[in-house]
C-alpha positions, 0 to 999 in steps of 0.5 A: 499500499502506497502513501498519499501525496499529501503525507509524502509531501509532509515527509518532504517537508520535514525532510528540509526542515531536518537538513537546515537544522542539521547545517545549523546544528553542525556549525553550532557544535564545531565552533566551541572546539574549533572555532568560527573562522573562514576556514572552519565556515568553509568546511561546514559548507563544503561538507554540508554541499557534498554530503547533499551532492553524494545523496542526491546522486546515490538516490536518483541511482537506487530509485531507477535500479530499485523501483519496487522498493522506493518507499521502503528506501525512502523511509529508511532514509529518512529515519537514518537521517533522524537517528543521526540528528538526534544523536548528533550532539554526543557523536560530534562531542565524542569524535572532536574531543580525540582530534582537538589537540591536532590540525585544527582544519584536519580535526574540523573536517574529519569530525564533520565527516563522522557526524554531520556528512551521514545526517545529510547524506541520508536526508539527500538520499531521501529526496529523489526517492520520494520524488520518483514516487510522485512522479509515478502517480502524476507522470510530470517529473519537472513539475513535481521535481520543483514542487518538491525542492519548493516544499522541502525549501520552505521547511528548511526556511522555517527551521532555520529562522526557529532554530537560529532565532528561538529554539538555540537561544532558549533550549540550547542544541542537543535537545531541539536537534533530539526532538526534531530527529524523533519528529523525523523517526515518528513521521516515518513510524506513521508511514510504516504502519500505513504502507504496512511495512512493518519490518522497517521497525527493525531500523528503530533499534539504534535509537533505543540502544543509544537512548538508554546510554544517555547521561546527564550532563554534569554543571559541577566538577570539583572546582569547576561550576558552570554558572550560566550557558546559552546557545545562539546566531552569535555562538555559545556562551559560558560563564564558569567559575574556576581556579585561575592561576596568575602570575602577579596574583597567584591562584584564586577563583575566577568567573570567566565568560566564554564564547564558543569556549574562549575566555572574553574575561575572567573577574575575581568571583568574590570581586566582580568589578576587577579582572583577574588577568594581569595585563588587562589593567593596561587599558586603563592605566593608557586611558587615564590620560582622558580627563575625569568625566570625559566620554568614552565609548567602548566597543565590545562589553564582554564580562565588563572589565573596560566598562568597570576600569573606565567607571573608576576613572570617572568617565561616562562610558557608553557601550555598544554591544552586539549580543544582547545575551552579552549584555545581560550576562555582563549585568547579572553575572559580572556586576556591571550595572543595570544603569550602564549606558549599553546599546545593542547594536552592530558596531559599523552600523553604530559608527555609521549613524553616530553622530556624537564625538568622544575624548576615548574610543576603545575596540576590544571586539572578538567574537570568540577569536575572530575580530570583526573585519568590517569595522577595521578598514580605512572607510570605518577608520575615517569615521572614526576619526571625525568621532574622535575629539582633538585630544582624543585616543583611540585604542584598538586591542589586537593578536600579539603578533606583528612579525612573519606572516602571523603579523601581516594583519596586524601591520595592515592595521597600522598601515591603514591607520597611518593612511587615514592620517592618524598619529599611531603607537603600539603597545605591546604588553609583557610576554615571552613570545608573541602568541601570548601577548596582545597589541594595543593600537594607540591612534590619535590626532596628534602625539599624546603625553603618556607621562600623565597616566595614573591608575593602579589596582590592588595587588598590581604594581603601577605603571609609571612609564607606558611608554616602555611597552611601545614598539618603536613604529619605526622599525616595523616594515610594512612594505608587504601590508595592505590598506585595508578597504570596503572593496577589496575585503580582504582582512578575513584571509589575513587574520586566518593565521594568527586566529588559528594559532590563538585557538591552538593555544586556546585548546591548551590553556583553556578547553583542556582544562574543561574537557578535564573537568568532566563537564559536558561542552555540549548543552 
């Protein structure tokens, strides 16, 4: 007994929704361990297209070779895809934790082949089989194919908006994908009963076996505790309390804001207004040349470290933050005041529409380890130049690399700032090598007298001569550097090498300790 045309179209709709959910889920699963660099996104998209292409081809071949088994094959393919979608979070974690210490791009591609490829391949396999069934009834292959792909795409559109804007943000990755996979399986069960192909129920055995070994995730492991976590379109956010070891202030319990398992800021758990990263006080030290009561613009909130520091300096600080979850997290878990002037907006959009001027502007924007290319162009720099008052200072936080190919992106920022007419100094935080330091670009209309700095924090040495941390600009060769423009968006490629190296360090110093704590990385 065959299924009705309407019910087959329902299966096609569900399959389309599951395909987009799987792609979104795959991208979000890979991010916490491997990041969201251009290479990682290319890997996700490449594996997605490869999986669907192969699935469509094999499905078309099967529909021509086994015409009497088309319905059974279609149901089996959907069941397999639904089961794989349900277990993707657990399967991904199993394979990624085995490969995370190797080459990042290789590990990401192999991981995606293990947990994303089978899911999308099976869903892709079902489409030509269902088209073949409908063609047998209608006899108009072109019209049928177009209608089937339209219904499938409609399901994908609804799934994309549902997962991206609501389900992941409110319920995480695990349960939305688990239950959507379950819906696919249940729809196939109805198909089995309707078509009286009861032997196909045997394909459900793996589902029940896996369900029986499911374990609840730990929120607490030893001294490490997940205080808050959220999944959303801008990545995974976590607030984790854990022991922190710093060079100047020893061991203590810190509270860290993680985005895709990259620490954005770490505060003392018992003194949230103070950051526990030793180097972070370079920002307020330099910023102290701005007179008390001055107007400051901070692009990127993180855990509120710089907001707290500027607040202690008596500055009127306006903050622009892209992710509203970060704003809420900083207020709820890092002691940022409810009355803080925080605007949720894209940095480039804010700059394009801003009519105010400021004494101090600070760019501290990283989406995990990825800097925002759209604001690091000469067009943006010229707009910021108009926003900066005559005696004002602009600070840009960036990777610590300035030499070789890894430093080309930093040299390009320097060259672009100089081309925009800024006077530039480069401050580097103390470190044994470039990979563990930060570079802070200091741009102004004219040279600034940094002898007027005046800032100190408890248990940290007061800096009286900030210029000893400056790199000699005249020795930085910018001949191979690029002037960054909107017309030729090359910055995405320039920062790939330093960002991948930064991610490797993150794996060693931040992700491995979380893995060793036995706290699950997947929500």
